[in-house]
TORVEX-154129 format. One record per residue: residue in one letter; x, y, z of N, C-alpha, C in turn. Coordinates in steps of 0.2 Angstrom, whole numbers, padded with zeros to 4 digits, always signed. Example, Ala and Ser with C-alpha at 12.3 -4.5 7.8 and 13.67 -1.06 7.14 Angstrom:
2
A+0066-0028+0039+0062-0022+0039+0066-0016+0039/S+0064-0011+0035+0068-0005+0036+0064+0000+0039/
***
This chain:
269
M+0945-0185+0944+0946-0182+0938+0941-0183+0934/D+0938-0190+0933+0932-0191+0929+0926-0187+0931/K+0925-0186+0938+0919-0183+0939+0920-0175+0937/L+0926-0172+0937+0926-0165+0936+0925-0165+0928/L+0927-0170+0924+0926-0170+0917+0919-0170+0915/K+0915-0173+0919+0908-0175+0918+0903-0170+0922/I+0906-0164+0924+0902-0159+0928+0896-0158+0925/D+0890-0157+0929+0884-0155+0927+0884-0148+0924/R+0881-0147+0918+0882-0140+0915+0878-0135+0919/R+0873-0138+0923+0869-0133+0927+0873-0129+0932/I+0878-0133+0934+0883-0130+0939+0886-0124+0936/I+0888-0124+0929+0891-0119+0926+0887-0113+0925/F+0880-0115+0923+0875-0110+0922+0874-0106+0929/V+0875-0109+0934+0874-0106+0941+0880-0100+0942/F+0886-0103+0940+0891-0098+0941+0891-0092+0936/V+0889-0093+0930+0887-0088+0925+0882-0083+0928/A+0876-0086+0931+0871-0082+0933+0874-0077+0939/L+0878-0081+0943+0881-0077+0949+0885-0071+0947/A+0889-0073+0941+0894-0068+0938+0890-0062+0935/V+0884-0063+0933+0880-0057+0930+0877-0054+0936/T+0874-0057+0941+0870-0054+0946+0873-0050+0951/I+0879-0053+0953+0883-0050+0959+0885-0043+0957/P+0889-0043+0951+0891-0035+0949+0885-0030+0948/L+0879-0033+0946+0873-0029+0946+0870-0026+0953/L+0871-0031+0958+0869-0029+0964+0873-0025+0968/F+0880-0027+0968+0885-0024+0971+0890-0021+0966/R+0887-0015+0963+0891-0011+0958+0898-0009+0960/F+0902-0010+0956+0909-0007+0957+0911-0003+0951/K+0915+0002+0952+0917+0006+0946+0923+0003+0942/M+0922+0004+0936+0927+0001+0931+0929+0006+0926/A+0936+0007+0926+0939+0011+0921+0937+0009+0914/V+0935+0014+0910+0934+0012+0903+0937+0017+0899/P+0944+0017+0898+0947+0021+0894+0946+0021+0887/P+0943+0027+0884+0941+0027+0877+0947+0026+0872/T+0945+0022+0867+0951+0020+0862+0950+0026+0856/R+0955+0026+0852+0956+0032+0847+0950+0032+0842/H+0947+0027+0840+0942+0026+0835+0936+0030+0838/V+0934+0028+0845+0929+0031+0848+0930+0039+0849/I+0936+0041+0851+0938+0048+0852+0937+0052+0846/S+0939+0048+0840+0938+0052+0833+0931+0054+0832/M+0927+0049+0833+0919+0050+0832+0917+0056+0837/Y+0919+0055+0843+0917+0060+0848+0920+0067+0846/D+0926+0068+0844+0929+0074+0841+0925+0077+0836/K+0923+0073+0831+0919+0075+0825+0913+0079+0827/I+0909+0076+0831+0903+0079+0833+0904+0085+0839/N+0909+0084+0843+0910+0089+0847+0913+0096+0844/A+0916+0095+0838+0918+0101+0834+0913+0105+0831/L+0907+0102+0830+0902+0105+0827+0899+0111+0830/S+0896+0116+0827+0894+0122+0830+0886+0121+0831/E+0883+0125+0835+0876+0125+0836+0872+0125+0830/G+0867+0121+0829+0863+0122+0822+0865+0117+0817/S+0871+0114+0818+0873+0109+0814+0869+0103+0813/H+0870+0099+0808+0865+0093+0806+0869+0087+0807/V+0866+0082+0811+0869+0076+0812+0864+0070+0810/L+0865+0066+0805+0861+0061+0803+0863+0055+0807/I+0858+0052+0810+0859+0045+0813+0854+0040+0810/S+0857+0035+0807+0853+0030+0804+0853+0024+0809/F+0847+0022+0812+0846+0017+0817+0844+0010+0813/D+0850+0007+0810+0849+0001+0806+0850-0005+0810/Y+0846-0006+0815+0846-0012+0819+0839-0014+0822/D+0839-0020+0824+0832-0022+0827+0833-0025+0834/P+0828-0027+0838+0828-0029+0845+0833-0034+0847/S+0835-0038+0842+0840-0043+0843+0847-0040+0845/S+0849-0035+0843+0855-0032+0844+0854-0025+0848/K+0848-0024+0851+0847-0018+0855+0852-0017+0861/E+0853-0022+0865+0858-0022+0870+0864-0019+0869/E+0867-0019+0863+0873-0017+0861+0873-0009+0858/L+0867-0009+0854+0867-0003+0850+0863+0003+0853/Q+0858+0001+0856+0853+0006+0859+0857+0011+0864/P+0862+0008+0868+0865+0013+0872+0870+0018+0868/M+0872+0015+0862+0876+0020+0858+0872+0026+0856/A+0866+0024+0853+0861+0029+0851+0859+0034+0856/V+0858+0031+0862+0856+0036+0868+0862+0041+0869/A+0868+0038+0869+0874+0042+0871+0875+0048+0865/L+0874+0045+0859+0875+0050+0854+0870+0056+0854/L+0864+0054+0855+0859+0059+0856+0860+0064+0862/H+0862+0061+0867+0864+0066+0872+0869+0071+0871/H+0874+0069+0867+0879+0073+0865+0877+0078+0860/C+0873+0076+0855+0870+0081+0850+0865+0086+0853/F+0861+0083+0857+0856+0088+0860+0859+0093+0865/K+0864+0090+0869+0868+0095+0873+0871+0100+0870/K+0874+0099+0864+0877+0104+0860+0872+0108+0855/N+0866+0107+0856+0860+0110+0852+0862+0109+0844/I+0864+0103+0843+0864+0100+0836+0858+0097+0834/K+0856+0099+0828+0849+0096+0825+0851+0089+0823/V+0846+0084+0825+0847+0077+0823+0842+0075+0818/I+0844+0072+0813+0840+0069+0808+0840+0061+0809/G+0835+0058+0811+0835+0051+0812+0831+0048+0807/M+0833+0041+0806+0830+0037+0801+0831+0030+0802/T+0828+0026+0799+0830+0019+0799+0829+0015+0792/L+0833+0011+0790+0832+0006+0784+0830-0001+0786/Y+0829-0002+0793+0827-0008+0796+0820-0007+0798/P+0815-0011+0795+0808-0010+0798+0807-0011+0805/A+0811-0016+0808+0810-0018+0815+0814-0012+0820/G+0817-0008+0816+0821-0003+0820+0817+0003+0822/T+0811+0004+0819+0807+0010+0819+0806+0012+0826/G+0803+0007+0830+0801+0008+0837+0806+0010+0841/L+0812+0007+0841+0818+0008+0845+0821+0015+0844/A+0821+0017+0837+0824+0023+0835+0819+0029+0838/E+0813+0028+0837+0808+0033+0838+0808+0035+0846/K+0808+0029+0850+0808+0029+0857+0814+0033+0860/A+0820+0032+0856+0827+0035+0859+0827+0042+0858/I+0825+0044+0852+0825+0052+0849+0820+0055+0854/K+0814+0052+0854+0808+0056+0858+0810+0057+0865/Q+0813+0051+0868+0815+0051+0875+0820+0056+0877/I+0825+0056+0874+0831+0060+0875+0830+0067+0873/G+0826+0068+0868+0824+0075+0866+0820+0078+0871/K+0816+0075+0874+0811+0077+0880+0815+0079+0886/E+0821+0076+0887+0825+0078+0893+0829+0085+0892/Y+0830+0086+0886+0833+0093+0884+0828+0098+0881/G+0822+0096+0881+0817+0101+0880+0817+0102+0872/K+0819+0097+0868+0819+0097+0861+0812+0096+0858/K+0810+0099+0852+0804+0098+0849+0805+0095+0842/S+0800+0090+0841+0800+0087+0834+0799+0092+0829/G+0802+0092+0823+0801+0096+0818+0805+0103+0819/E+0807+0105+0825+0811+0111+0826+0818+0109+0828/D+0819+0105+0833+0826+0103+0835+0828+0097+0832/Y+0823+0093+0830+0825+0086+0827+0820+0084+0823/V+0821+0079+0818+0816+0076+0814+0817+0068+0814/F+0812+0064+0815+0813+0057+0814+0809+0055+0807/L+0813+0053+0802+0810+0052+0796+0806+0045+0795/G+0808+0041+0800+0805+0034+0800+0808+0029+0795/F+0805+0024+0793+0807+0019+0789+0806+0019+0782/K+0811+0018+0778+0809+0017+0770+0813+0011+0768/A+0810+0007+0764+0813+0001+0761+0817+0003+0755/G+0822-0001+0753+0826+0001+0747+0834+0002+0748/S+0835+0003+0755+0842+0003+0757+0846+0008+0752/S+0850+0005+0748+0855+0009+0743+0851+0014+0739/L+0845+0012+0737+0841+0017+0732+0839+0023+0737/V+0837+0021+0743+0835+0027+0748+0841+0032+0749/I+0847+0029+0750+0853+0032+0751+0854+0037+0746/M+0854+0034+0740+0856+0038+0734+0851+0044+0732/N+0844+0042+0734+0839+0047+0733+0840+0053+0738/M+0842+0051+0744+0843+0056+0749+0849+0060+0747/G+0854+0058+0743+0860+0061+0741+0858+0066+0736/E+0853+0065+0732+0851+0069+0727+0846+0075+0730/D+0841+0072+0734+0836+0077+0736+0832+0073+0742/I+0833+0076+0748+0831+0072+0754+0823+0073+0755/Y+0820+0078+0751+0813+0079+0752+0809+0075+0747/T+0812+0072+0742+0809+0067+0738+0810+0060+0741/A+0815+0059+0744+0816+0053+0747+0811+0052+0754/F+0810+0057+0757+0806+0057+0763+0801+0064+0763/Q+0796+0063+0759+0791+0068+0758+0788+0070+0765/K+0787+0065+0769+0784+0066+0776+0788+0063+0781/D+0788+0065+0787+0792+0063+0793+0787+0056+0796/F+0790+0053+0801+0787+0048+0804+0780+0049+0806/Y+0779+0056+0808+0772+0057+0811+0767+0060+0806/G+0769+0060+0799+0765+0062+0794+0765+0070+0792/K+0770+0073+0795+0771+0080+0794+0776+0081+0788/K+0774+0086+0783+0778+0087+0777+0785+0090+0779/T+0790+0087+0776+0797+0089+0777+0799+0095+0775/V+0796+0097+0769+0797+0103+0765+0796+0109+0770/G+0801+0114+0771+0799+0119+0776+0800+0118+0783/M+0802+0112+0785+0803+0110+0792+0809+0113+0795/E+0809+0116+0801+0814+0120+0804+0820+0116+0805/A+0819+0109+0807+0824+0105+0809+0829+0103+0802/L+0826+0104+0797+0830+0102+0790+0832+0109+0787/K+0831+0115+0790+0833+0121+0787+0841+0121+0785/G+0842+0122+0778+0849+0122+0776+0851+0115+0773/V+0847+0110+0774+0848+0104+0771+0844+0102+0765/S+0847+0100+0760+0843+0098+0754+0845+0091+0752/S+0851+0089+0754+0853+0082+0752+0858+0080+0757/L+0861+0074+0756+0866+0072+0760+0873+0076+0760/R+0873+0080+0754+0879+0084+0754+0879+0090+0759/D+0874+0091+0762+0873+0096+0767+0874+0094+0774/I+0874+0087+0775+0875+0084+0782+0882+0086+0784/D+0882+0088+0791+0888+0089+0794+0892+0083+0796/Y+0888+0078+0798+0891+0072+0800+0885+0066+0800/A+0887+0060+0799+0882+0055+0798+0885+0048+0802/V+0880+0045+0806+0882+0039+0810+0877+0034+0808/N+0880+0028+0806+0876+0022+0805+0877+0017+0810/L+0871+0016+0814+0871+0011+0819+0868+0005+0816/T+0872+0000+0816+0870-0006+0812+0873-0013+0816/A+0868-0018+0814+0870-0025+0816+0871-0029+0810/G+0872-0026+0804+0872-0030+0798+0877-0027+0793/G+0877-0029+0787+0881-0026+0782+0879-0019+0779/I+0874-0017+0781+0871-0011+0778+0876-0004+0778/Y+0881-0005+0783+0886+0001+0783+0890+0001+0777/E+0890-0004+0773+0894-0004+0766+0890+0000+0761/A+0884+0000+0761+0879+0004+0757+0880+0011+0759/W+0881+0013+0765+0882+0019+0767+0888+0022+0765/I+0894+0018+0765+0900+0020+0762+0900+0021+0755/V+0898+0016+0751+0898+0016+0744+0893+0021+0741/Y+0887+0020+0743+0882+0024+0740+0881+0031+0743/G+0884+0032+0749+0883+0038+0753+0889+0042+0753/R+0893+0040+0757+0899+0044+0759+0904+0045+0753/E+0905+0039+0749+0909+0040+0743+0906+0045+0737/K+0900+0044+0737+0896+0048+0731+0895+0055+0733/Y+0893+0056+0739+0891+0063+0741+0895+0066+0746/N+0901+0063+0747+0907+0067+0751+0904+0070+0758/F+0902+0065+0763+0901+0068+0769+0905+0063+0774/D+0906+0066+0780+0910+0061+0785+0905+0057+0788/L+0908+0050+0789+0904+0045+0791+0907+0041+0797/G+0903+0039+0802+0905+0035+0808+0901+0029+0808/V+0903+0024+0812+0899+0018+0812+0898+0016+0819/G+0893+0014+0821+0892+0010+0828+0889+0003+0826/C+0893-0002+0829+0892-0009+0827+0892-0014+0833/T+0890-0020+0832+0891-0025+0837+0898-0027+0838/A+0900-0030+0843+0907-0031+0845+0910-0036+0840/V+0906-0041+0838+0909-0046+0833+0911-0043+0826/M+0907-0037+0825+0908-0034+0818+0914-0029+0819/G+0916-0027+0825+0922-0022+0825+0928-0023+0821/P+0931-0029+0820+0937-0030+0816+0935-0028+0809/E+0929-0029+0806+0927-0028+0799+0929-0020+0798/M+0928-0016+0803+0929-0009+0802+0936-0006+0801/Y+0941-0010+0802+0948-0007+0802+0950-0006+0795/P+0949-0010+0790+0951-0008+0783+0947-0001+0780/F+0941+0000+0783+0938+0006+0781+0941+0013+0785/I+0943+0011+0791+0946+0016+0795+0953+0018+0791/Q+0957+0013+0789+0963+0014+0786+0963+0018+0779/S+0957+0016+0776+0956+0020+0769+0953+0026+0770/N+0952+0029+0776+0949+0035+0778+0941+0035+0775/Q+0938+0030+0774+0931+0030+0772+0927+0030+0778/L+0929+0029+0784+0926+0030+0791+0930+0034+0795/T+0927+0039+0799+0931+0043+0804+0932+0039+0810/G+0928+0034+0811+0929+0030+0818+0923+0025+0818/F+0923+0022+0824+0918+0017+0825+0917+0015+0832/L+0911+0014+0835+0910+0011+0841+0908+0004+0841/G+0912+0000+0844+0912-0007+0844+0908-0010+0850/G+0902-0012+0850+0898-0016+0855+0897-0011+0861/L+0896-0015+0867+0894-0012+0873+0900-0007+0876/K+0906-0010+0874+0912-0007+0877+0913+0000+0873/G+0911+0000+0866+0911+0006+0863+0907+0012+0865/A+0901+0009+0867+0895+0014+0870+0898+0016+0876/A+0900+0012+0881+0903+0014+0887+0908+0019+0886/E+0913+0019+0882+0918+0023+0881+0916+0030+0879/Y+0910+0030+0875+0907+0036+0873+0904+0039+0878/E+0901+0036+0882+0897+0038+0889+0903+0041+0893/T+0908+0039+0893+0914+0042+0897+0916+0049+0894/L+0917+0049+0888+0919+0055+0884+0914+0061+0886/I+0907+0059+0885+0902+0064+0886+0900+0065+0893/D+0904+0062+0898+0903+0062+0905+0895+0061+0907/H+0893+0056+0904+0886+0054+0906+0885+0046+0906/K+0887+0043+0911+0888+0036+0912+0881+0033+0913/D+0879+0028+0909+0872+0026+0909+0872+0018+0908/R+0868+0016+0904+0867+0008+0904+0874+0004+0902/A+0877+0007+0897+0883+0004+0894+0889+0003+0899/A+0889+0009+0903+0895+0009+0908+0893+0004+0914/A+0886+0004+0915+0884-0001+0920+0885-0008+0918/G+0884-0009+0912+0884-0016+0909+0891-0019+0908/M+0896-0014+0909+0903-0017+0908+0906-0021+0914/S+0903-0020+0920+0905-0024+0925+0903-0031+0925/P+0897-0032+0924+0895-0040+0923+0898-0043+0917/Q+0898-0039+0912+0901-0042+0906+0908-0044+0906/S+0912-0040+0910+0919-0041+0911+0920-0047+0916/V+0916-0047+0921+0916-0053+0925+0914-0060+0922/V+0910-0060+0918+0907-0066+0914+0913-0068+0909/H+0916-0063+0906+0922-0064+0901+0928-0068+0905/V+0929-0065+0911+0935-0068+0915+0933-0075+0917/L+0926-0076+0919+0924-0083+0921+0924-0088+0916/V+0922-0085+0910+0923-0090+0903+0930-0092+0902/V+0935-0087+0903+0942-0089+0901+0944-0094+0906/C+0942-0093+0913+0944-0098+0918+0941-0105+0917/F+0935-0105+0915+0932-0111+0913+0936-0115+0907/I+0938-0111+0902+0942-0114+0897+0949-0116+0899/L+0952-0113+0903+0959-0114+0905+0958-0121+0910/F+0953-0121+0914+0952-0127+0918+0950-0133+0914/G+0946-0132+0910+0944-0137+0905+0950-0140+0902/N+0954-0136+0899+0960-0138+0895+0965-0142+0900/F+0966-0139+0906+0970-0142+0911+0968-0149+0912/L+0961-0150+0914+0959-0157+0915+0960-0162+0909/Y+0958-0159+0903+0959-0163+0897+0966-0166+0896/F+0971-0162+0896+0978-0164+0895+0980-0168+0901/K+0978-0167+0907+0980-0171+0913+0977-0178+0912/S+0971-0178+0910+0968-0185+0910+0971-0189+0904/G+0973-0185+0899+0976-0188+0893+0982-0191+0895/R+0986-0188+0899+0993-0191+0901+0992-0197+0905/Q+0987-0197+0909+0985-0203+0914+0984-0209+0910/K+0980-0208+0904+0978-0213+0900+0984-0216+0896/
***
Protein backbone atom coordinates (compact mmCIF):
# COMPACT_ATOMS: atom_id res chain seq x y z
CA MET A 1 0.00 0.00 0.00
CA ASP A 2 2.78 2.46 0.95
CA LYS A 3 4.63 1.66 -2.28
CA LEU A 4 1.55 2.47 -4.36
CA LEU A 5 1.08 5.76 -2.51
CA LYS A 6 4.68 6.70 -3.27
CA ILE A 7 4.66 5.66 -6.93
CA ASP A 8 7.26 7.42 -9.09
CA ARG A 9 5.52 10.21 -11.04
CA ARG A 10 7.52 9.26 -14.13
CA ILE A 11 5.43 6.10 -14.37
CA ILE A 12 2.31 8.28 -14.59
CA PHE A 13 3.98 10.37 -17.29
CA VAL A 14 4.65 7.19 -19.28
CA PHE A 15 0.98 6.16 -19.03
CA VAL A 16 -0.13 9.61 -20.24
CA ALA A 17 2.39 9.52 -23.11
CA LEU A 18 1.07 6.11 -24.19
CA ALA A 19 -2.54 7.35 -23.89
CA VAL A 20 -1.71 10.14 -26.33
CA THR A 21 0.53 8.19 -28.71
CA ILE A 22 -1.45 4.96 -29.18
CA PRO A 23 -4.71 6.61 -30.39
CA LEU A 24 -2.66 8.71 -32.82
CA LEU A 25 -0.86 5.66 -34.23
CA PHE A 26 -3.88 3.36 -34.28
CA ARG A 27 -6.68 5.76 -35.06
CA PHE A 28 -10.22 4.76 -34.22
CA LYS A 29 -13.40 6.55 -35.17
CA MET A 30 -15.17 8.38 -32.42
CA ALA A 31 -18.70 9.74 -32.63
CA VAL A 32 -18.86 13.48 -31.99
CA PRO A 33 -22.57 14.41 -31.92
CA PRO A 34 -22.97 18.19 -32.41
CA THR A 35 -24.52 20.14 -29.53
CA ARG A 36 -27.28 22.69 -30.10
CA HIS A 37 -25.00 25.71 -29.61
CA VAL A 38 -22.67 24.49 -32.34
CA ILE A 39 -25.60 23.62 -34.62
CA SER A 40 -26.96 27.13 -34.09
CA MET A 41 -23.75 28.71 -35.40
CA TYR A 42 -23.63 26.28 -38.31
CA ASP A 43 -27.25 27.04 -39.24
CA LYS A 44 -26.60 30.79 -39.20
CA ILE A 45 -23.76 30.51 -41.72
CA ASN A 46 -25.44 27.76 -43.74
CA ALA A 47 -28.54 29.92 -44.25
CA LEU A 48 -26.50 32.75 -45.82
CA SER A 49 -26.62 33.20 -49.58
CA GLU A 50 -23.63 33.50 -51.92
CA GLY A 51 -21.89 36.84 -51.65
CA SER A 52 -22.89 37.36 -48.01
CA HIS A 53 -20.25 38.71 -45.63
CA VAL A 54 -18.95 36.89 -42.55
CA LEU A 55 -16.53 38.67 -40.25
CA ILE A 56 -14.08 36.48 -38.32
CA SER A 57 -11.95 38.09 -35.62
CA PHE A 58 -9.00 35.84 -34.77
CA ASP A 59 -8.39 37.09 -31.23
CA TYR A 60 -5.98 34.45 -29.93
CA ASP A 61 -2.26 33.68 -29.90
CA PRO A 62 -0.08 30.55 -30.28
CA SER A 63 -0.70 29.47 -26.65
CA SER A 64 -4.32 28.60 -27.52
CA LYS A 65 -3.70 27.62 -31.14
CA GLU A 66 -4.45 23.91 -30.65
CA GLU A 67 -8.03 24.61 -29.61
CA LEU A 68 -8.90 27.66 -31.71
CA GLN A 69 -7.05 27.22 -35.01
CA PRO A 70 -9.10 24.10 -35.93
CA MET A 71 -12.26 26.20 -35.37
CA ALA A 72 -10.94 28.89 -37.71
CA VAL A 73 -10.11 26.32 -40.38
CA ALA A 74 -13.55 24.65 -40.13
CA LEU A 75 -15.37 28.00 -40.34
CA LEU A 76 -13.30 29.05 -43.35
CA HIS A 77 -14.04 25.76 -45.12
CA HIS A 78 -17.75 26.31 -44.56
CA CYS A 79 -17.70 29.93 -45.77
CA PHE A 80 -15.58 29.35 -48.86
CA LYS A 81 -17.54 26.24 -49.82
CA LYS A 82 -20.69 28.39 -49.85
CA ASN A 83 -18.95 31.25 -51.71
CA ILE A 84 -19.38 33.58 -48.74
CA LYS A 85 -17.00 36.53 -48.58
CA VAL A 86 -14.81 36.45 -45.48
CA ILE A 87 -13.55 39.53 -43.66
CA GLY A 88 -10.70 38.53 -41.39
CA MET A 89 -9.02 40.60 -38.69
CA THR A 90 -7.42 40.33 -35.26
CA LEU A 91 -7.24 42.46 -32.14
CA TYR A 92 -4.34 40.34 -30.82
CA PRO A 93 -0.87 41.26 -32.19
CA ALA A 94 0.33 37.65 -31.81
CA GLY A 95 -2.70 36.35 -33.71
CA THR A 96 -1.77 37.98 -37.02
CA GLY A 97 0.38 35.14 -38.35
CA LEU A 98 -2.10 32.42 -37.39
CA ALA A 99 -5.04 34.27 -38.94
CA GLU A 100 -3.23 35.14 -42.18
CA LYS A 101 -1.98 31.57 -42.59
CA ALA A 102 -5.45 30.07 -42.11
CA ILE A 103 -7.24 32.43 -44.51
CA LYS A 104 -4.56 32.21 -47.18
CA GLN A 105 -4.22 28.42 -46.98
CA ILE A 106 -7.93 27.54 -46.99
CA GLY A 107 -8.68 30.25 -49.56
CA LYS A 108 -6.11 28.70 -51.91
CA GLU A 109 -7.83 25.30 -51.63
CA TYR A 110 -11.04 26.83 -52.99
CA GLY A 111 -9.37 29.10 -55.54
CA LYS A 112 -10.29 32.25 -53.63
CA LYS A 113 -8.38 35.48 -54.18
CA SER A 114 -7.43 38.14 -51.65
CA GLY A 115 -9.33 41.36 -52.22
CA GLU A 116 -11.98 39.63 -54.31
CA ASP A 117 -13.33 36.69 -52.31
CA TYR A 118 -11.86 37.57 -48.92
CA VAL A 119 -9.95 40.31 -47.20
CA PHE A 120 -7.56 40.08 -44.27
CA LEU A 121 -7.44 43.45 -42.50
CA GLY A 122 -4.66 42.43 -40.13
CA PHE A 123 -4.12 43.74 -36.58
CA LYS A 124 -5.07 47.05 -35.05
CA ALA A 125 -4.65 48.06 -31.41
CA GLY A 126 -7.49 49.52 -29.42
CA SER A 127 -9.97 46.64 -29.06
CA SER A 128 -13.22 48.40 -28.04
CA LEU A 129 -12.34 51.59 -29.95
CA VAL A 130 -11.57 49.59 -33.09
CA ILE A 131 -14.90 47.77 -32.85
CA MET A 132 -16.81 51.05 -32.43
CA ASN A 133 -14.88 52.62 -35.28
CA MET A 134 -15.77 49.69 -37.53
CA GLY A 135 -19.38 50.09 -36.44
CA GLU A 136 -19.39 53.61 -37.84
CA ASP A 137 -17.12 53.22 -40.87
CA ILE A 138 -15.03 50.15 -41.65
CA TYR A 139 -12.89 52.11 -44.12
CA THR A 140 -11.67 54.60 -41.53
CA ALA A 141 -10.96 51.79 -39.08
CA PHE A 142 -8.91 49.92 -41.70
CA GLN A 143 -7.81 52.15 -44.55
CA LYS A 144 -5.56 49.39 -45.89
CA ASP A 145 -5.59 45.61 -45.60
CA PHE A 146 -2.77 43.47 -44.22
CA TYR A 147 -0.96 43.56 -47.57
CA GLY A 148 -1.11 47.36 -47.89
CA LYS A 149 -3.94 47.53 -50.44
CA LYS A 150 -6.58 50.24 -50.03
CA THR A 151 -9.85 48.85 -48.69
CA VAL A 152 -12.01 51.46 -50.43
CA GLY A 153 -13.43 49.94 -53.62
CA MET A 154 -12.27 46.43 -52.71
CA GLU A 155 -14.52 43.76 -54.24
CA ALA A 156 -14.52 41.64 -51.07
CA LEU A 157 -16.03 44.57 -49.15
CA LYS A 158 -18.64 45.53 -51.74
CA GLY A 159 -21.89 46.38 -49.96
CA VAL A 160 -20.21 46.73 -46.57
CA SER A 161 -19.64 50.15 -45.06
CA SER A 162 -19.83 49.27 -41.35
CA LEU A 163 -20.59 46.44 -38.93
CA ARG A 164 -24.29 47.05 -39.55
CA ASP A 165 -23.83 45.50 -43.01
CA ILE A 166 -22.17 42.30 -41.73
CA ASP A 167 -24.38 39.23 -42.18
CA TYR A 168 -22.68 37.29 -39.39
CA ALA A 169 -19.68 37.76 -37.10
CA VAL A 170 -17.58 35.21 -35.21
CA ASN A 171 -15.12 36.04 -32.46
CA LEU A 172 -12.50 33.33 -31.88
CA THR A 173 -10.96 34.16 -28.54
CA ALA A 174 -8.88 32.85 -25.66
CA GLY A 175 -9.62 35.86 -23.44
CA GLY A 176 -12.33 38.26 -22.38
CA ILE A 177 -12.41 40.28 -25.59
CA TYR A 178 -15.68 38.61 -26.59
CA GLU A 179 -17.41 40.92 -24.08
CA ALA A 180 -16.19 43.94 -26.06
CA TRP A 181 -17.62 42.40 -29.22
CA ILE A 182 -20.95 41.96 -27.43
CA VAL A 183 -21.14 45.34 -25.67
CA TYR A 184 -19.52 47.66 -28.25
CA GLY A 185 -20.34 45.61 -31.33
CA ARG A 186 -23.39 43.40 -31.29
CA GLU A 187 -25.50 45.51 -28.91
CA LYS A 188 -24.61 48.84 -30.51
CA TYR A 189 -24.70 47.91 -34.19
CA ASN A 190 -27.20 45.04 -34.16
CA PHE A 191 -25.54 42.10 -35.92
CA ASP A 192 -25.60 38.39 -35.12
CA LEU A 193 -22.56 37.15 -33.21
CA GLY A 194 -21.13 33.73 -32.43
CA VAL A 195 -18.06 32.88 -30.34
CA GLY A 196 -15.36 30.24 -30.47
CA CYS A 197 -13.51 29.86 -27.17
CA THR A 198 -11.25 27.55 -25.19
CA ALA A 199 -12.91 24.69 -23.33
CA VAL A 200 -12.45 26.25 -19.88
CA MET A 201 -14.25 29.39 -21.08
CA GLY A 202 -17.29 27.47 -22.30
CA PRO A 203 -19.44 27.85 -19.15
CA GLU A 204 -19.01 31.65 -19.35
CA MET A 205 -20.97 31.72 -22.61
CA TYR A 206 -24.29 30.36 -21.32
CA PRO A 207 -25.58 33.64 -19.79
CA PHE A 208 -25.00 35.38 -23.13
CA ILE A 209 -26.79 32.54 -24.96
CA GLN A 210 -29.76 32.83 -22.61
CA SER A 211 -29.92 36.61 -23.11
CA ASN A 212 -29.79 36.12 -26.91
CA GLN A 213 -26.61 38.18 -27.16
CA LEU A 214 -24.85 35.21 -28.73
CA THR A 215 -26.36 32.89 -31.33
CA GLY A 216 -24.10 30.02 -30.26
CA PHE A 217 -20.53 29.06 -29.38
CA LEU A 218 -17.84 26.49 -30.11
CA GLY A 219 -16.13 25.27 -26.96
CA GLY A 220 -12.59 23.93 -27.21
CA LEU A 221 -11.38 21.11 -29.44
CA LYS A 222 -14.70 19.30 -29.03
CA GLY A 223 -16.60 22.30 -30.43
CA ALA A 224 -14.27 22.39 -33.41
CA ALA A 225 -14.71 18.64 -33.96
CA GLU A 226 -18.49 19.04 -33.83
CA TYR A 227 -18.34 21.76 -36.47
CA GLU A 228 -16.12 19.58 -38.67
CA THR A 229 -18.76 16.86 -38.39
CA LEU A 230 -21.51 19.26 -39.48
CA ILE A 231 -19.62 20.47 -42.57
CA ASP A 232 -18.54 16.87 -43.34
CA HIS A 233 -14.87 17.78 -43.35
CA LYS A 234 -13.16 15.97 -40.49
CA ASP A 235 -9.71 17.34 -39.87
CA ARG A 236 -7.35 18.03 -36.93
CA ALA A 237 -10.07 18.54 -34.33
CA ALA A 238 -11.82 15.24 -35.06
CA ALA A 239 -8.44 13.47 -35.10
CA GLY A 240 -7.53 15.02 -31.75
CA MET A 241 -10.68 13.85 -29.99
CA SER A 242 -9.46 10.24 -29.64
CA PRO A 243 -6.23 10.95 -27.71
CA GLN A 244 -7.92 13.70 -25.71
CA SER A 245 -10.76 11.40 -24.64
CA VAL A 246 -8.40 8.53 -23.76
CA VAL A 247 -6.25 10.86 -21.63
CA HIS A 248 -9.35 12.22 -19.87
CA VAL A 249 -10.47 8.66 -19.03
CA LEU A 250 -6.96 7.84 -17.79
CA VAL A 251 -6.88 10.93 -15.54
CA VAL A 252 -10.27 10.01 -14.05
CA CYS A 253 -8.97 6.46 -13.39
CA PHE A 254 -5.89 7.87 -11.66
CA ILE A 255 -8.09 10.12 -9.48
CA LEU A 256 -10.37 7.23 -8.48
CA PHE A 257 -7.39 4.93 -7.85
CA GLY A 258 -5.61 7.60 -5.79
CA ASN A 259 -8.69 8.25 -3.66
CA PHE A 260 -9.24 4.53 -3.15
CA LEU A 261 -5.67 4.10 -1.87
CA TYR A 262 -5.94 7.19 0.32
CA PHE A 263 -9.12 6.11 2.11
CA LYS A 264 -7.95 2.52 2.44
CA SER A 265 -4.65 3.56 4.01
CA GLY A 266 -6.51 5.98 6.31
CA ARG A 267 -8.73 3.18 7.66
CA GLN A 268 -5.74 0.95 8.34
CA LYS A 269 -4.06 3.69 10.34
